[in-house]
C-alpha positions as CSV (number, residue, x, y, z in Angstrom):
1,M,-9.3,-49.5,-14.8
2,L,-12.7,-48.4,-14.6
3,I,-11.7,-48.1,-10.7
4,I,-8.5,-46.3,-10.9
5,L,-10.1,-43.8,-13.2
6,C,-13.0,-43.3,-10.6
7,A,-10.7,-43.1,-7.9
8,F,-8.6,-40.6,-9.6
9,T,-11.5,-38.6,-10.4
10,L,-12.9,-38.9,-7.0
11,S,-9.4,-37.7,-5.7
12,S,-9.4,-34.6,-8.2
13,C,-12.9,-33.5,-7.2
14,S,-12.1,-33.3,-3.5
15,G,-8.5,-31.4,-4.2
16,S,-10.7,-28.9,-5.9
17,K,-13.3,-28.4,-2.9
18,A,-10.5,-28.3,-0.6
19,S,-8.8,-25.7,-2.7
20,E,-12.0,-23.8,-3.0
21,M,-12.8,-23.9,0.6
22,F,-8.9,-22.7,1.3
23,E,-9.6,-19.9,-1.0
24,T,-13.0,-18.7,0.7
25,A,-11.3,-19.0,3.9
26,K,-8.5,-16.9,3.1
27,F,-11.0,-14.3,1.7
28,E,-12.7,-14.4,5.1
29,E,-9.7,-13.5,6.9
30,L,-9.1,-10.5,4.6
31,Q,-12.5,-9.5,5.4
32,N,-11.8,-9.7,9.1
33,N,-14.2,-12.8,9.6
34,R,-12.0,-14.9,11.7
35,E,-14.7,-16.7,13.2
36,H,-15.8,-18.0,9.4
37,A,-12.3,-18.5,8.2
38,T,-11.3,-20.8,11.4
39,E,-14.4,-22.6,10.8
40,L,-13.6,-23.3,7.1
41,Y,-9.8,-24.1,7.7
42,E,-10.9,-26.8,10.7
43,E,-13.2,-28.3,8.1
44,I,-10.5,-28.5,5.7
45,V,-8.3,-30.3,7.8
46,K,-11.2,-32.4,9.0
47,K,-12.7,-33.7,5.8
48,Y,-9.3,-33.5,3.4
49,P,-6.6,-34.5,6.0
50,D,-4.0,-35.5,3.6
51,S,-4.2,-32.5,1.1
52,E,-1.8,-30.0,0.8
53,Q,-4.5,-27.7,1.9
54,A,-5.1,-29.4,5.2
55,K,-1.5,-28.4,5.9
56,K,-1.9,-24.9,5.0
57,A,-4.8,-24.7,6.9
58,K,-3.2,-25.7,9.9
59,E,-0.6,-23.3,9.5
60,R,-3.4,-20.7,9.2
61,L,-5.1,-21.9,12.5
62,S,-1.8,-21.6,14.2
63,E,-1.6,-18.1,13.1
64,L,-5.2,-17.2,14.0
65,K,-4.6,-18.5,17.3
66,Q,-1.7,-16.4,18.3
67,K,-3.6,-13.1,17.1
68,K,-6.3,-13.9,19.9
């Protein structure tokens, strides 16, 4: 039971961190700092590949590459 609780707690924390990073990346985009936004989106995809934020980050990366 303790192992399940620990796993749940860790997954919740990582989801929270991915969400925070995604929000920061969006803010960087709004500030026209595409380079930093791109770095953050790539980090989300690398560190949290199965998260909803990774899916969204991939979409944003695709959009940013089209705008170049």
